[in-house]
N, CA, C and O atoms as a GROMACS GRO file, in nm:
protein
  320
    1MET      N    1   1.941   1.427  -3.771
    1MET     CA    2   1.898   1.414  -3.633
    1MET      C    3   1.746   1.398  -3.633
    1MET      O    4   1.675   1.464  -3.708
    2SER      N    5   1.698   1.310  -3.548
    2SER     CA    6   1.555   1.283  -3.545
    2SER      C    7   1.480   1.385  -3.460
    2SER      O    8   1.537   1.447  -3.369
    3PHE      N    9   1.354   1.400  -3.490
    3PHE     CA   10   1.268   1.494  -3.418
    3PHE      C   11   1.252   1.452  -3.272
    3PHE      O   12   1.242   1.536  -3.183
    4LYS      N   13   1.251   1.322  -3.248
    4LYS     CA   14   1.238   1.270  -3.111
    4LYS      C   15   1.359   1.311  -3.026
    4LYS      O   16   1.343   1.345  -2.909
    5ALA      N   17   1.478   1.308  -3.084
    5ALA     CA   18   1.598   1.348  -3.012
    5ALA      C   19   1.595   1.497  -2.979
    5ALA      O   20   1.639   1.538  -2.871
    6VAL      N   21   1.544   1.576  -3.070
    6VAL     CA   22   1.533   1.721  -3.046
    6VAL      C   23   1.435   1.748  -2.932
    6VAL      O   24   1.462   1.831  -2.846
    7LEU      N   25   1.321   1.679  -2.931
    7LEU     CA   26   1.225   1.696  -2.823
    7LEU      C   27   1.282   1.655  -2.688
    7LEU      O   28   1.259   1.722  -2.587
    8LYS      N   29   1.357   1.546  -2.685
    8LYS     CA   30   1.419   1.501  -2.560
    8LYS      C   31   1.520   1.604  -2.511
    8LYS      O   32   1.530   1.629  -2.391
    9THR      N   33   1.596   1.663  -2.603
    9THR     CA   34   1.695   1.763  -2.567
    9THR      C   35   1.627   1.888  -2.512
    9THR      O   36   1.672   1.945  -2.412
   10ILE      N   37   1.519   1.931  -2.576
   10ILE     CA   38   1.446   2.048  -2.527
   10ILE      C   39   1.389   2.021  -2.388
   10ILE      O   40   1.395   2.107  -2.301
   11TRP      N   41   1.334   1.903  -2.368
   11TRP     CA   42   1.278   1.866  -2.238
   11TRP      C   43   1.387   1.866  -2.130
   11TRP      O   44   1.365   1.916  -2.020
   12PHE      N   45   1.503   1.810  -2.162
   12PHE     CA   46   1.612   1.804  -2.065
   12PHE      C   47   1.662   1.945  -2.032
   12PHE      O   48   1.691   1.975  -1.916
   13LEU      N   49   1.672   2.032  -2.133
   13LEU     CA   50   1.715   2.170  -2.109
   13LEU      C   51   1.612   2.246  -2.024
   13LEU      O   52   1.649   2.330  -1.943
   14ALA      N   53   1.485   2.215  -2.043
   14ALA     CA   54   1.381   2.278  -1.961
   14ALA      C   55   1.396   2.234  -1.815
   14ALA      O   56   1.381   2.316  -1.724
   15LEU      N   57   1.425   2.108  -1.793
   15LEU     CA   58   1.448   2.060  -1.656
   15LEU      C   59   1.571   2.127  -1.594
   15LEU      O   60   1.570   2.162  -1.476
   16LEU      N   61   1.676   2.144  -1.674
   16LEU     CA   62   1.795   2.212  -1.622
   16LEU      C   63   1.764   2.358  -1.588
   16LEU      O   64   1.817   2.411  -1.491
   17PHE      N   65   1.680   2.423  -1.669
   17PHE     CA   66   1.641   2.560  -1.639
   17PHE      C   67   1.564   2.568  -1.507
   17PHE      O   68   1.588   2.658  -1.426
   18VAL      N   69   1.474   2.475  -1.484
   18VAL     CA   70   1.399   2.473  -1.358
   18VAL      C   71   1.495   2.454  -1.241
   18VAL      O   72   1.480   2.519  -1.138
   19MET      N   73   1.593   2.366  -1.257
   19MET     CA   74   1.691   2.343  -1.152
   19MET      C   75   1.770   2.471  -1.125
   19MET      O   76   1.794   2.505  -1.009
   20LEU      N   77   1.810   2.541  -1.229
   20LEU     CA   78   1.883   2.666  -1.213
   20LEU      C   79   1.796   2.772  -1.145
   20LEU      O   80   1.843   2.843  -1.057
   21TYR      N   81   1.672   2.781  -1.186
   21TYR     CA   82   1.579   2.879  -1.129
   21TYR      C   83   1.557   2.854  -0.980
   21TYR      O   84   1.557   2.948  -0.901
   22VAL      N   85   1.538   2.729  -0.943
   22VAL     CA   86   1.519   2.695  -0.802
   22VAL      C   87   1.647   2.726  -0.724
   22VAL      O   88   1.641   2.775  -0.611
   23GLY      N   89   1.760   2.697  -0.784
   23GLY     CA   90   1.887   2.723  -0.716
   23GLY      C   91   1.912   2.871  -0.692
   23GLY      O   92   1.966   2.908  -0.588
   24LEU      N   93   1.874   2.954  -0.786
   24LEU     CA   94   1.895   3.098  -0.771
   24LEU      C   95   1.803   3.157  -0.665
   24LEU      O   96   1.839   3.257  -0.601
   25ASN      N   97   1.687   3.099  -0.645
   25ASN     CA   98   1.589   3.155  -0.553
   25ASN      C   99   1.586   3.088  -0.416
   25ASN      O  100   1.504   3.124  -0.332
   26ASN      N  101   1.673   2.990  -0.393
   26ASN     CA  102   1.676   2.921  -0.263
   26ASN      C  103   1.821   2.905  -0.214
   26ASN      O  104   1.871   2.793  -0.202
   27PRO      N  105   1.888   3.016  -0.185
   27PRO     CA  106   2.028   3.005  -0.141
   27PRO      C  107   2.043   2.977   0.008
   27PRO      O  108   2.154   2.949   0.055
   28ASP      N  109   1.934   2.982   0.085
   28ASP     CA  110   1.943   2.965   0.229
   28ASP      C  111   1.972   2.820   0.267
   28ASP      O  112   1.924   2.727   0.202
   29PRO      N  113   2.050   2.802   0.373
   29PRO     CA  114   2.077   2.664   0.417
   29PRO      C  115   1.953   2.601   0.480
   29PRO      O  116   1.874   2.668   0.546
   30ILE      N  117   1.939   2.470   0.459
   30ILE     CA  118   1.829   2.394   0.517
   30ILE      C  119   1.884   2.266   0.579
   30ILE      O  120   1.998   2.228   0.555
   31LYS      N  121   1.801   2.201   0.659
   31LYS     CA  122   1.836   2.069   0.714
   31LYS      C  123   1.769   1.964   0.627
   31LYS      O  124   1.648   1.969   0.604
   32PHE      N  125   1.847   1.869   0.580
   32PHE     CA  126   1.794   1.761   0.497
   32PHE      C  127   1.791   1.633   0.578
   32PHE      O  128   1.896   1.582   0.618
   33ASN      N  129   1.672   1.581   0.603
   33ASN     CA  130   1.654   1.455   0.676
   33ASN      C  131   1.610   1.346   0.579
   33ASN      O  132   1.517   1.365   0.501
   34PHE      N  133   1.678   1.234   0.584
   34PHE     CA  134   1.641   1.118   0.504
   34PHE      C  135   1.665   0.995   0.591
   34PHE      O  136   1.765   0.925   0.574
   35PRO      N  137   1.573   0.968   0.686
   35PRO     CA  138   1.596   0.864   0.785
   35PRO      C  139   1.613   0.724   0.729
   35PRO      O  140   1.674   0.639   0.794
   36VAL      N  141   1.560   0.698   0.611
   36VAL     CA  142   1.573   0.563   0.553
   36VAL      C  143   1.721   0.529   0.530
   36VAL      O  144   1.761   0.414   0.546
   37ALA      N  145   1.800   0.628   0.494
   37ALA     CA  146   1.943   0.604   0.471
   37ALA      C  147   2.017   0.576   0.601
   37ALA      O  148   2.122   0.512   0.600
   38GLY      N  149   1.963   0.623   0.713
   38GLY     CA  150   2.024   0.594   0.842
   38GLY      C  151   2.122   0.698   0.890
   38GLY      O  152   2.127   0.726   1.010
   39THR      N  153   2.200   0.757   0.802
   39THR     CA  154   2.304   0.850   0.846
   39THR      C  155   2.248   0.986   0.883
   39THR      O  156   2.306   1.056   0.965
   40THR      N  157   2.136   1.026   0.824
   40THR     CA  158   2.082   1.158   0.853
   40THR      C  159   1.977   1.156   0.965
   40THR      O  160   1.925   1.261   1.001
   41ALA      N  161   1.947   1.040   1.019
   41ALA     CA  162   1.846   1.032   1.125
   41ALA      C  163   1.893   1.106   1.251
   41ALA      O  164   1.813   1.175   1.315
   42LYS      N  165   2.019   1.094   1.286
   42LYS     CA  166   2.072   1.159   1.405
   42LYS      C  167   2.128   1.298   1.374
   42LYS      O  168   2.110   1.391   1.452
   43ASP      N  169   2.194   1.310   1.262
   43ASP     CA  170   2.260   1.436   1.227
   43ASP      C  171   2.221   1.475   1.084
   43ASP      O  172   2.282   1.425   0.989
   44PRO      N  173   2.121   1.562   1.066
   44PRO     CA  174   2.078   1.598   0.930
   44PRO      C  175   2.186   1.672   0.854
   44PRO      O  176   2.271   1.739   0.913
   45ILE      N  177   2.182   1.660   0.724
   45ILE     CA  178   2.276   1.732   0.638
   45ILE      C  179   2.232   1.877   0.632
   45ILE      O  180   2.115   1.906   0.609
   46ARG      N  181   2.324   1.969   0.653
   46ARG     CA  182   2.295   2.112   0.644
   46ARG      C  183   2.368   2.167   0.522
   46ARG      O  184   2.491   2.170   0.518
   47ALA      N  185   2.292   2.209   0.423
   47ALA     CA  186   2.349   2.265   0.300
   47ALA      C  187   2.246   2.358   0.238
   47ALA      O  188   2.132   2.366   0.284
   48SER      N  189   2.287   2.428   0.134
   48SER     CA  190   2.193   2.518   0.068
   48SER      C  191   2.085   2.434  -0.002
   48SER      O  192   2.109   2.322  -0.047
   49ALA      N  193   1.967   2.491  -0.009
   49ALA     CA  194   1.856   2.421  -0.073
   49ALA      C  195   1.888   2.389  -0.218
   49ALA      O  196   1.850   2.284  -0.268
   50ALA      N  197   1.959   2.479  -0.285
   50ALA     CA  198   1.995   2.458  -0.425
   50ALA      C  199   2.086   2.336  -0.440
   50ALA      O  200   2.070   2.257  -0.533
   51LEU      N  201   2.182   2.323  -0.350
   51LEU     CA  202   2.275   2.210  -0.359
   51LEU      C  203   2.203   2.077  -0.335
   51LEU      O  204   2.229   1.979  -0.405
   52ILE      N  205   2.114   2.074  -0.239
   52ILE     CA  206   2.039   1.952  -0.212
   52ILE      C  207   1.945   1.919  -0.328
   52ILE      O  208   1.931   1.803  -0.366
   53PHE      N  209   1.882   2.022  -0.384
   53PHE     CA  210   1.796   2.001  -0.501
   53PHE      C  211   1.876   1.945  -0.617
   53PHE      O  212   1.831   1.852  -0.685
   54PHE      N  213   1.995   2.000  -0.641
   54PHE     CA  214   2.081   1.950  -0.749
   54PHE      C  215   2.121   1.806  -0.724
   54PHE      O  216   2.122   1.725  -0.818
   55ALA      N  217   2.154   1.772  -0.601
   55ALA     CA  218   2.194   1.635  -0.570
   55ALA      C  219   2.080   1.536  -0.596
   55ALA      O  220   2.103   1.428  -0.650
   56MET      N  221   1.958   1.573  -0.558
   56MET     CA  222   1.844   1.485  -0.582
   56MET      C  223   1.815   1.474  -0.733
   56MET      O  224   1.780   1.367  -0.782
   57PHE      N  225   1.829   1.584  -0.805
   57PHE     CA  226   1.810   1.583  -0.950
   57PHE      C  227   1.914   1.493  -1.016
   57PHE      O  228   1.880   1.413  -1.103
   58ALA      N  229   2.040   1.507  -0.975
   58ALA     CA  230   2.147   1.426  -1.033
   58ALA      C  231   2.125   1.277  -1.003
   58ALA      O  232   2.149   1.193  -1.089
   59ALA      N  233   2.081   1.246  -0.881
   59ALA     CA  234   2.053   1.106  -0.847
   59ALA      C  235   1.942   1.051  -0.936
   59ALA      O  236   1.948   0.936  -0.979
   60GLY      N  237   1.840   1.131  -0.963
   60GLY     CA  238   1.732   1.088  -1.051
   60GLY      C  239   1.777   1.069  -1.194
   60GLY      O  240   1.734   0.975  -1.260
   61VAL      N  241   1.864   1.157  -1.242
   61VAL     CA  242   1.917   1.144  -1.379
   61VAL      C  243   1.998   1.016  -1.392
   61VAL      O  244   1.984   0.942  -1.489
   62PHE      N  245   2.084   0.990  -1.293
   62PHE     CA  246   2.166   0.868  -1.299
   62PHE      C  247   2.081   0.742  -1.287
   62PHE      O  248   2.109   0.642  -1.354
   63ALA      N  249   1.978   0.746  -1.203
   63ALA     CA  250   1.890   0.630  -1.190
   63ALA      C  251   1.814   0.606  -1.321
   63ALA      O  252   1.801   0.492  -1.366
   64GLY      N  253   1.765   0.713  -1.381
   64GLY     CA  254   1.697   0.700  -1.509
   64GLY      C  255   1.788   0.649  -1.618
   64GLY      O  256   1.748   0.567  -1.702
   65MET      N  257   1.913   0.696  -1.618
   65MET     CA  258   2.009   0.650  -1.717
   65MET      C  259   2.038   0.501  -1.699
   65MET      O  260   2.046   0.426  -1.796
   66ALA      N  261   2.054   0.460  -1.574
   66ALA     CA  262   2.083   0.319  -1.546
   66ALA      C  263   1.967   0.229  -1.588
   66ALA      O  264   1.988   0.120  -1.641
   67LEU      N  265   1.844   0.274  -1.563
   67LEU     CA  266   1.728   0.194  -1.602
   67LEU      C  267   1.708   0.195  -1.752
   67LEU      O  268   1.660   0.096  -1.809
   68HIS      N  269   1.742   0.304  -1.817
   68HIS     CA  270   1.720   0.317  -1.961
   68HIS      C  271   1.822   0.239  -2.043
   68HIS      O  272   1.787   0.181  -2.146
   69THR      N  273   1.946   0.237  -1.999
   69THR     CA  274   2.051   0.173  -2.079
   69THR      C  275   2.042   0.021  -2.077
   69THR      O  276   2.082  -0.043  -2.174
   70GLY      N  277   1.991  -0.039  -1.972
   70GLY     CA  278   1.974  -0.184  -1.967
   70GLY      C  279   2.105  -0.257  -1.946
   70GLY      O  280   2.203  -0.200  -1.898
   71GLY      N  281   2.103  -0.385  -1.983
   71GLY     CA  282   2.217  -0.472  -1.958
   71GLY      C  283   2.336  -0.446  -2.048
   71GLY      O  284   2.450  -0.445  -2.001
   72GLY      N  285   2.312  -0.426  -2.175
   72GLY     CA  286   2.422  -0.400  -2.268
   72GLY      C  287   2.504  -0.524  -2.301
   72GLY      O  288   2.614  -0.512  -2.353
   73GLY      N  289   2.452  -0.642  -2.271
   73GLY     CA  290   2.525  -0.763  -2.301
   73GLY      C  291   2.526  -0.794  -2.450
   73GLY      O  292   2.444  -0.742  -2.526
   74LYS      N  293   2.620  -0.877  -2.490
   74LYS     CA  294   2.629  -0.914  -2.632
   74LYS      C  295   2.518  -1.012  -2.668
   74LYS      O  296   2.480  -1.097  -2.587
   75LYS      N  297   2.469  -0.999  -2.789
   75LYS     CA  298   2.367  -1.093  -2.837
   75LYS      C  299   2.436  -1.224  -2.877
   75LYS      O  300   2.547  -1.224  -2.929
   76LYS      N  301   2.367  -1.332  -2.851
   76LYS     CA  302   2.420  -1.462  -2.889
   76LYS      C  303   2.404  -1.482  -3.038
   76LYS      O  304   2.304  -1.439  -3.095
   77PRO      N  305   2.501  -1.544  -3.103
   77PRO     CA  306   2.488  -1.566  -3.247
   77PRO      C  307   2.367  -1.655  -3.280
   77PRO      O  308   2.340  -1.754  -3.211
   78GLY      N  309   2.297  -1.618  -3.383
   78GLY     CA  310   2.182  -1.696  -3.426
   78GLY      C  311   2.051  -1.652  -3.363
   78GLY      O  312   1.945  -1.695  -3.407
   79LYS      N  313   2.056  -1.568  -3.264
   79LYS     CA  314   1.934  -1.518  -3.200
   79LYS      C  315   1.920  -1.370  -3.230
   79LYS      O  316   2.018  -1.296  -3.232
   80GLU      N  317   1.796  -1.328  -3.254
   80GLU     CA  318   1.773  -1.187  -3.285
   80GLU      C  319   1.680  -1.128  -3.185
   80GLU      O  320   1.647  -1.010  -3.193
   0.00000   0.00000   0.00000
């Protein structure tokens, strides 16, 4: 296993710890407004701060994964 992979794993676990820490200390419900999406402009989402934080974190992880993985198409023969 490469040292770079170990560092990435440690960094990801540190982010997960921060998410857990925020979740444990913010159990109160909040109103989440995101007017750009349109659906929350009239009726905000009411959920615990931890759940909303987790949802935003998960959306960021998936967006980063999608940008990082790229197209994944097959290479044409003869081209490198």
